[in-house]
C-alpha positions in Angstrom: 110.0 -172.6 23.7 109.1 -170.7 26.8 106.3 -168.3 25.8 107.2 -164.9 27.1 107.4 -161.3 25.8 110.5 -159.0 26.2 114.5 -159.2 24.9 115.6 -161.4 22.4 119.1 -163.4 22.2 120.6 -159.8 20.9 120.2 -158.8 24.3 122.4 -161.8 25.9 125.2 -160.1 27.8 124.4 -157.1 26.6 124.6 -153.4 28.7 121.2 -154.2 29.7 121.8 -157.8 30.8 124.6 -156.0 33.2 122.1 -153.6 34.4 119.6 -156.4 35.2 122.4 -157.8 37.1 123.1 -154.7 39.2 119.1 -154.8 40.2 119.4 -158.2 41.0 122.0 -157.8 43.6 120.3 -154.5 45.0 117.2 -156.6 45.4 119.3 -159.6 46.8 121.3 -157.1 49.7 117.9 -155.7 50.7 116.0 -158.7 50.5 118.6 -160.5 52.5 117.9 -158.8 55.7 115.2 -161.6 56.3 118.6 -164.1 56.9 120.4 -161.9 59.1 118.4 -159.5 61.4 117.1 -162.0 64.0 120.6 -163.0 65.0 120.9 -159.2 66.1 117.3 -158.9 67.5 117.9 -162.6 69.6 118.7 -161.0 73.1 116.2 -158.2 72.9 113.2 -160.3 72.0 114.5 -163.0 74.8 114.7 -160.2 77.5 111.1 -158.8 76.2 109.2 -162.0 76.2 110.8 -163.7 79.2 111.7 -166.7 77.5 114.4 -169.3 77.2 117.4 -169.0 74.9 115.9 -172.3 72.8 112.6 -170.6 72.7 113.9 -167.2 71.6 115.6 -169.0 68.7 112.5 -170.7 67.3 111.6 -167.9 65.2 115.2 -168.5 63.3 114.0 -172.0 62.6 110.9 -170.7 61.5 113.1 -168.2 59.0 114.9 -171.2 57.4 111.9 -173.3 56.9 110.0 -170.7 55.4 113.4 -169.9 52.9 113.8 -173.6 52.3 109.8 -174.0 51.0 109.7 -170.7 49.7 112.9 -171.2 47.3 110.7 -174.3 45.5 107.3 -172.4 45.5 109.0 -169.2 44.4 111.4 -170.7 41.6 108.2 -172.6 40.2 106.5 -169.2 39.7 109.6 -167.5 38.2 109.7 -170.7 35.9 105.8 -170.2 34.9 105.5 -166.1 35.0 109.2 -164.4 35.3 111.0 -163.1 38.1 109.1 -160.0 38.7 106.0 -162.3 40.1 107.6 -164.0 42.7 109.7 -160.8 43.4 106.6 -158.8 44.1 104.9 -161.6 46.2 108.0 -162.2 48.3 108.5 -158.3 49.0 104.9 -158.5 50.4 105.6 -161.5 52.3 108.6 -159.6 53.7 107.0 -156.4 54.7 104.3 -158.1 56.2 106.2 -160.3 58.1 108.3 -157.4 59.6 105.4 -155.6 60.6 103.3 -158.5 61.8 106.6 -159.2 64.1 106.8 -155.3 65.2 102.9 -155.7 66.5 103.1 -159.2 67.7 101.9 -159.4 71.3 104.1 -162.7 71.7 106.6 -165.1 70.3 104.6 -167.7 68.9 103.3 -165.0 66.6 106.7 -163.7 66.3 107.5 -167.1 64.8 105.0 -167.2 62.3 105.8 -163.7 61.1 109.4 -164.9 60.6 108.4 -168.1 58.8 106.5 -165.5 56.3 110.2 -163.4 56.3 111.8 -166.7 55.2 109.0 -167.2 52.3 109.3 -163.8 51.1 113.3 -163.6 51.1 113.6 -166.7 49.1 112.5 -165.3 46.2 115.6 -162.7 46.2 117.9 -165.6 46.2 117.6 -168.9 44.2 115.0 -167.6 41.7 117.0 -164.3 41.1 120.3 -166.4 40.1 118.4 -168.7 38.0 116.8 -165.5 36.4 120.1 -163.7 35.7 121.4 -167.6 34.3 119.5 -166.9 31.3 120.9 -163.2 30.5 124.4 -164.7 30.2 126.2 -167.8 28.3 129.8 -167.1 28.3 130.2 -165.4 31.2 127.2 -167.1 33.0 129.4 -168.2 36.0 130.7 -164.7 37.1 127.2 -163.4 36.6 125.3 -166.1 38.8 128.0 -165.5 41.4 127.8 -161.9 41.8 124.0 -162.6 41.8 124.6 -164.8 44.8 126.8 -162.5 46.4 124.2 -160.2 47.5 123.0 -162.7 50.3 126.6 -162.2 51.9 126.7 -158.4 51.4 123.4 -158.4 53.4 125.1 -160.3 55.7 127.8 -157.6 55.9 125.8 -154.5 55.8 122.4 -155.4 57.5 123.7 -156.4 61.2 125.2 -153.3 62.4 122.0 -151.2 60.7 119.4 -153.3 62.9 121.8 -153.0 65.8 122.1 -149.3 65.7 118.1 -149.0 65.3 117.3 -151.7 68.1 119.6 -149.6 70.2 118.0 -146.5 69.6 114.3 -147.4 68.7 113.8 -150.7 70.2 113.2 -154.2 68.0 109.4 -153.3 67.8 109.9 -150.0 65.7 112.8 -151.4 63.7 111.2 -154.4 62.5 108.2 -152.3 61.5 110.8 -149.6 59.7 112.4 -152.7 58.2 109.1 -153.8 56.7 108.4 -150.3 55.2 111.9 -149.9 54.1 111.8 -153.3 51.9 108.3 -152.4 50.6 109.6 -149.1 49.3 112.8 -150.2 47.8 112.1 -153.8 46.7 108.5 -153.3 44.6 110.3 -150.8 42.1 113.2 -152.7 41.8 111.0 -156.0 41.3 108.8 -154.0 38.3 112.3 -153.0 36.9 112.7 -156.7 36.3 109.5 -157.5 34.4 110.6 -158.1 31.0 111.5 -161.7 30.3 113.9 -163.1 27.6 112.7 -165.4 24.9 114.7 -168.4 25.0 114.7 -170.6 21.8 115.0 -173.9 21.1 118.7 -174.0 20.5 119.5 -173.6 23.9 116.8 -175.8 25.4 118.3 -178.4 22.8 121.6 -177.9 23.8 120.7 -178.4 27.7 118.8 -181.6 26.5 122.1 -182.8 24.6 124.1 -182.1 27.8 121.2 -184.1 29.8 121.7 -186.9 27.4 125.4 -187.3 28.3 124.3 -188.4 31.8 123.3 -192.1 32.1 120.6 -191.8 34.4 117.0 -190.0 34.8 116.6 -186.0 35.3 114.8 -187.1 38.6 118.1 -189.2 39.6 120.2 -186.2 39.0 118.0 -184.0 40.8 118.0 -186.4 44.0 121.9 -186.7 43.5 122.3 -183.1 43.7 120.1 -183.2 46.7 122.1 -185.4 48.6 125.2 -183.6 47.6 123.9 -180.3 48.8 122.8 -181.8 52.3 126.5 -182.9 52.6 128.3 -179.9 51.9 126.2 -178.1 54.0 126.1 -180.4 56.8 130.0 -180.0 56.4 129.7 -176.1 55.8 127.5 -175.4 59.2 130.0 -176.8 61.6 132.4 -173.6 61.5 129.5 -171.3 60.7 127.1 -172.4 63.6 129.5 -173.1 66.4 132.8 -170.8 65.9 131.2 -168.6 68.4 130.8 -171.4 70.8 134.1 -172.7 70.2 135.9 -169.6 71.1 134.0 -169.2 74.0 135.3 -172.9 75.0 138.7 -171.9 74.3 138.6 -168.8 76.7 138.9 -166.4 73.6 135.3 -164.8 74.3 132.4 -165.1 72.1 133.4 -161.5 70.6 136.5 -162.8 68.9 134.1 -166.0 67.3 131.8 -163.2 66.1 134.7 -161.8 64.7 135.5 -164.6 62.9 132.1 -165.5 61.6 131.9 -162.1 59.9 135.5 -162.7 58.4 133.8 -165.7 56.9 131.3 -163.8 55.3 133.5 -161.2 54.0 135.8 -163.9 52.5 132.6 -165.6 51.3 131.9 -162.7 48.9 135.0 -162.9 47.7 134.7 -166.9 47.0 131.5 -166.3 45.3 132.9 -163.9 42.8 135.8 -166.0 42.0 134.3 -168.8 41.9 132.1 -167.6 39.1 135.5 -166.8 37.1 136.5 -170.5 37.3 133.0 -171.9 36.5 133.0 -170.0 33.4 136.2 -172.0 32.5 136.2 -175.4 33.8 132.1 -175.5 34.3 129.9 -176.1 37.6 130.8 -179.5 38.7 134.7 -179.4 38.7 134.2 -175.8 40.3 131.8 -177.5 43.1 134.5 -180.3 43.4 137.5 -177.8 44.0 135.5 -176.0 46.3 134.4 -179.0 48.2 137.9 -180.4 48.5 139.4 -177.2 49.8 136.6 -177.0 52.4 137.7 -180.3 53.7 141.2 -178.8 54.1 140.1 -175.8 55.9 138.0 -178.1 58.1 141.2 -180.2 58.7 143.2 -177.2 59.6 140.6 -176.7 62.3 141.4 -180.0 63.7 145.1 -179.2 64.2 145.4 -175.6 65.2 143.4 -174.0 67.9 145.5 -170.6 68.9 143.5 -167.2 68.1 146.0 -166.1 65.3 145.4 -169.4 63.9 141.6 -169.5 64.0 141.4 -166.1 62.6 143.3 -167.4 59.4 141.6 -170.6 59.2 138.2 -169.1 59.4 139.5 -166.4 56.7 140.2 -169.2 54.4 137.2 -171.4 55.3 135.1 -168.5 54.0 137.2 -168.0 51.1 137.1 -171.7 50.1 133.3 -172.4 50.8 131.7 -169.1 49.4 131.4 -170.6 45.9 129.8 -173.9 46.4 126.2 -173.1 46.9 126.5 -170.9 43.3 128.0 -173.7 41.9 125.0 -175.6 41.9 123.2 -173.1 39.8 125.5 -173.4 37.4 125.4 -177.2 37.4 121.5 -176.9 37.1 121.9 -174.8 33.8 124.1 -177.2 32.4 122.1 -180.4 32.6 118.5 -179.2 32.7 116.3 -177.4 30.4 116.3 -173.6 30.9 112.2 -173.5 31.7 113.1 -175.9 34.4 115.5 -174.0 36.3 114.0 -171.9 38.9 112.2 -174.6 40.0 115.3 -177.5 39.8 117.4 -174.7 41.7 114.9 -174.2 44.5 114.8 -177.9 45.3 118.5 -177.9 45.5 118.8 -175.1 47.8 116.1 -176.6 49.7 118.4 -179.7 50.5 121.6 -177.1 51.2 119.1 -175.2 53.7 118.3 -178.7 55.4 122.0 -179.6 55.5 122.9 -176.5 57.2 120.0 -177.1 59.7 121.2 -181.0 60.2 124.7 -180.0 60.5 124.1 -177.2 63.1 122.3 -179.4 65.3 124.4 -182.6 64.6 127.7 -181.2 65.6 126.0 -179.8 68.7 125.2 -183.5 69.3 128.3 -184.9 68.7 130.1 -182.4 71.1 127.3 -183.0 73.8 128.4 -186.7 73.3 132.0 -186.4 73.2 132.8 -183.2 75.1 134.7 -182.0 72.6 134.5 -180.0 69.1 137.3 -182.2 67.6 134.8 -185.3 66.9 132.3 -182.5 65.4 135.1 -181.1 63.3 135.4 -184.8 62.0 132.0 -185.3 61.4 132.2 -182.3 59.2 134.8 -183.9 57.3 133.0 -187.1 56.7 129.9 -185.4 55.1 132.4 -183.4 53.0 133.8 -186.5 51.8 130.6 -187.7 50.9 130.1 -184.5 48.7 133.6 -184.9 47.2 132.9 -188.8 46.4 129.4 -187.6 44.7 130.9 -184.6 42.2 133.6 -187.2 41.4 131.3 -189.8 40.6 128.9 -187.4 38.8 132.2 -186.3 36.7 133.5 -189.5 35.9 129.8 -191.1 34.8 129.4 -188.2 32.4 133.0 -188.3 31.0 132.6 -192.0 30.4 129.1 -191.2 28.7 130.6 -188.6 26.2 133.4 -191.3 25.7 130.9 -193.8 24.3 128.2 -191.7 23.0 
């Protein structure tokens, strides 16, 4: 049993649970600024510091590293103390990172500050999904998916807001303003989530029972999920990271590629919510397998169609197919691991997916440099996607086999 104070089993899927979900989405939308603001500020930072594009991009790398490491750290804190503690720490880290960015005299301090931003905003993604999963049972899939969609909503809302203030007030004042806004908005919301749910032994026993159906240890299952996370996100990163450059190479202009990226994120919101409905009916593994298969279909279409209209359609399909993949890992973790380990386990898997995004973005560029074509890069993405599909099929079959002879 997890020792905690607050709500009991009668609050599962209650009106309070849905209100808590709404607060979680709001926090994720506000805190998600850390994942998207740098793309908008990049040109201004490069010009102001007089550095190369590669040097100016380093703060984003620090955001990813901070987010990856923070997912595990914040998840561990959430499992031990409840979600309010990591959210409070994360809010302070995000605010401090933005304030430090606005006052930094050089790019290296900006990079360090963005590592702090990534660390802080990680609390508003994986740990929030894990926390919400405790408050829902029959509708757990849709609840987790809605919580995860806040990150994509942030990607839709924040870039034009940040661009407006950078154009009118400069990037330093804009970052200071974001830091103060996050501090004022997120701390009260984090305090509103201080209540913890009493998770009784019956749910823990249920998770242990499902774990018993898997013919290998929890550590092995964790490793398998991490490998799957790397594979699916190497494939996922190909269009997300390179679609703008791809459109530029085809002569359509980078603005068209940026529109396609926005289209992906918009349809990704639809996909994340839709995957929640599906997961409630067929489970996390099957939902992830379905999403991975469809992601492979979209990658295959990129190989055969490169007209402007076709790329818009395929990019929309890609967003519609892939958006539910990452939230499915949260469902799988809750299906196969004890509730008291959910946030930590999910943090480790999400760290693997982020490493997959980082690896995939670089690897696709390397393949392009070696071959002079994005066709080979799309084929590389398909290969990694096939690995993810194979892992999910294998996990599903091994679980079925175990259940048949248990």
